[in-house]
C-alpha positions as CSV (number, residue, x, y, z in Angstrom):
1,M,41.7,8.7,56.9
2,G,42.5,5.9,59.4
3,K,39.8,4.6,61.7
4,T,41.6,5.8,64.8
5,R,42.0,9.3,63.5
6,E,38.5,9.4,62.2
7,L,37.2,8.3,65.6
8,V,39.2,11.0,67.4
9,L,38.1,13.7,65.0
10,C,34.5,12.7,65.3
11,G,34.8,12.9,69.1
12,L,36.6,16.2,68.9
13,F,33.9,17.8,66.7
14,A,31.1,16.3,68.8
15,A,32.7,18.0,71.8
16,L,33.1,21.3,70.0
17,M,29.4,21.1,69.0
18,A,28.5,20.6,72.7
19,V,30.6,23.7,73.7
20,G,29.2,25.7,70.7
21,A,25.6,24.8,71.8
22,N,26.1,26.2,75.2
23,V,27.9,29.5,74.7
24,S,24.5,31.4,74.3
25,P,24.2,32.5,77.9
26,F,27.5,34.2,77.4
27,L,27.1,35.5,73.8
28,M,24.1,37.7,73.1
29,I,24.0,40.2,70.3
30,G,21.1,42.6,70.1
31,G,19.1,40.3,72.5
32,I,19.6,37.3,70.2
33,P,21.4,34.3,71.7
34,V,24.4,33.2,69.7
35,T,25.4,29.5,69.4
36,L,28.5,28.4,67.5
37,Q,26.9,25.1,66.3
38,L,26.5,26.2,62.7
39,M,30.1,27.3,62.6
40,F,31.4,23.9,64.0
41,A,29.1,22.0,61.6
42,I,30.6,23.9,58.7
43,V,34.1,23.5,59.9
44,A,33.6,19.8,60.5
45,G,32.4,19.3,56.9
46,G,35.2,21.5,55.5
47,V,38.0,19.9,57.5
48,L,36.8,16.3,57.7
49,G,35.0,16.0,54.4
50,S,31.3,15.2,53.8
51,R,31.3,11.6,55.1
52,V,33.3,12.0,58.3
53,G,32.0,15.5,59.0
54,A,28.4,14.2,58.8
55,K,29.4,11.3,61.0
56,A,30.8,13.7,63.6
57,M,27.5,15.5,63.7
58,L,25.7,12.2,64.0
59,V,27.8,11.3,67.0
60,Y,26.9,14.7,68.5
61,V,23.1,14.1,67.9
62,A,23.4,10.5,69.2
63,L,25.2,11.6,72.4
64,G,22.4,14.1,73.1
65,L,19.6,11.6,72.4
66,I,21.1,9.1,74.8
67,G,21.0,11.7,77.6
68,T,24.3,13.4,77.6
69,P,23.6,17.1,78.2
70,V,25.2,18.4,75.0
71,F,22.3,20.2,73.4
72,A,21.6,23.9,74.1
73,Q,21.0,24.8,77.7
74,F,22.8,21.6,78.7
75,K,19.8,19.5,77.7
76,G,19.8,15.9,76.3
77,G,17.7,12.8,76.2
78,P,15.1,11.2,73.8
79,S,12.5,13.9,74.7
80,S,14.8,16.4,72.8
81,I,13.2,15.1,69.6
82,L,10.0,16.9,70.6
83,S,11.7,20.3,71.0
84,P,10.6,22.7,68.2
85,T,14.3,23.5,67.6
86,F,15.4,19.9,67.2
87,G,15.3,20.2,63.4
88,F,18.1,22.7,63.6
89,V,20.2,20.1,65.4
90,L,19.4,17.5,62.7
91,S,20.3,20.0,60.0
92,F,23.9,20.0,61.2
93,I,24.4,16.5,59.9
94,V,23.3,17.7,56.4
95,V,25.2,21.0,56.7
96,A,28.5,19.1,57.4
97,F,27.9,16.7,54.5
98,I,27.0,19.4,52.0
99,V,29.9,21.7,53.0
100,G,32.3,18.8,52.8
101,M,31.0,17.8,49.4
102,I,31.3,21.3,48.0
103,L,34.7,22.1,49.4
104,T,36.2,18.8,48.5
105,R,35.4,19.6,44.9
106,N,35.9,23.3,44.9
107,R,38.2,25.3,47.3
108,T,38.0,28.5,45.4
109,F,36.3,31.7,46.6
110,Q,33.2,30.6,44.7
111,G,33.3,27.2,46.4
112,Y,33.4,28.9,49.8
113,V,30.5,31.1,48.9
114,M,28.5,28.2,47.6
115,A,29.2,26.1,50.7
116,G,28.2,29.0,53.0
117,I,25.0,29.7,51.2
118,A,24.2,26.0,51.1
119,A,24.9,25.7,54.9
120,I,22.5,28.4,55.8
121,L,19.8,27.2,53.3
122,F,19.9,23.6,54.6
123,N,20.0,24.8,58.2
124,Y,17.0,27.0,57.8
125,I,14.9,24.8,55.5
126,I,15.3,21.7,57.8
127,G,15.1,23.6,61.1
128,T,12.3,26.0,60.3
129,N,10.1,23.3,58.7
130,F,10.6,21.1,61.7
131,M,9.9,24.0,64.0
132,Y,6.7,24.7,62.1
133,L,5.5,21.1,62.3
134,A,6.4,20.8,66.0
135,L,4.6,24.0,66.9
136,T,1.5,23.0,64.9
137,L,1.3,19.3,65.7
138,W,2.5,18.7,69.3
139,A,3.9,21.8,70.9
140,D,1.9,24.9,71.9
141,A,2.0,27.3,69.0
142,P,1.5,31.0,69.9
143,S,-1.7,32.7,68.9
144,G,-1.7,33.7,65.2
145,F,1.2,31.3,64.4
146,S,1.6,30.4,60.7
147,Y,4.2,29.1,58.3
148,T,4.9,32.7,57.3
149,V,5.4,33.7,61.0
150,A,7.8,30.8,61.5
151,W,9.9,32.0,58.6
152,G,9.5,35.6,59.8
153,W,11.1,34.6,63.1
154,M,14.2,33.5,61.2
155,V,14.8,37.0,59.8
156,A,16.2,38.1,63.2
157,Y,18.8,35.3,63.1
158,L,19.8,35.6,59.4
159,P,22.4,38.5,59.7
160,L,24.1,36.7,62.6
161,D,24.2,33.4,60.8
162,V,25.6,35.1,57.7
163,I,28.4,36.5,59.9
164,V,29.0,33.2,61.6
165,T,29.1,31.4,58.2
166,G,31.6,34.0,56.9
167,V,33.8,33.5,59.9
168,S,33.6,29.8,59.4
169,M,34.8,30.1,55.9
170,V,37.8,32.3,57.0
171,V,38.6,29.7,59.7
172,L,38.5,26.9,57.1
173,Q,40.8,28.8,54.7
174,R,43.3,29.3,57.6
175,L,43.1,25.7,58.7
176,Y,43.8,24.5,55.2
177,K,47.1,26.4,55.3
178,L,48.2,24.8,58.5
179,A,50.7,21.9,58.3
180,P,48.4,19.2,59.8
181,F,45.6,20.0,57.3
182,R,47.7,21.0,54.3
183,N,47.7,17.4,52.8
184,V,44.3,16.4,54.1
185,R,42.1,15.5,51.2
186,P,38.6,14.9,52.6
187,S,36.8,12.2,50.8
188,F,33.1,11.5,50.6
189,H,33.6,8.3,48.6
190,K,34.7,6.0,51.4
């Protein structure tokens, strides 16, 4: 992938992440706010490959940390690191890398399933553990908060994340069939 194309695609996916982070005021399902960040991280990894997909997510995180209001609720700045949900933002870098790595090697049905499961696992492991640490070390944890409670909170989001991940995989399959992406062979070796 040429440097100019890589730069443009990183910017595009960083912008998509910013939009995806801020659809939650408009998308609520069963009282649960929906963001499309996980979907865009998965699609970035699947379309761009692990290296460039992770780079695009890194651009998104860097933009937010320097103060651009790209995080959820149009927030940004270095203080975002202290937010209990910042671990989920960091997980998108890993999600894009892992999805890209898996789908570069295996674009079968099993590959998509493995990539989807890995995306949710890494998103939850990194995000929930960061949230637990934040709430116990520097943020105000609610009364009775524990590691089990932190994971219990995630149960409400799991069905929605499974659906979003499934939609992401369908989107990826359709994108691979489009002419601009048909001959794209994402590489994680560069």
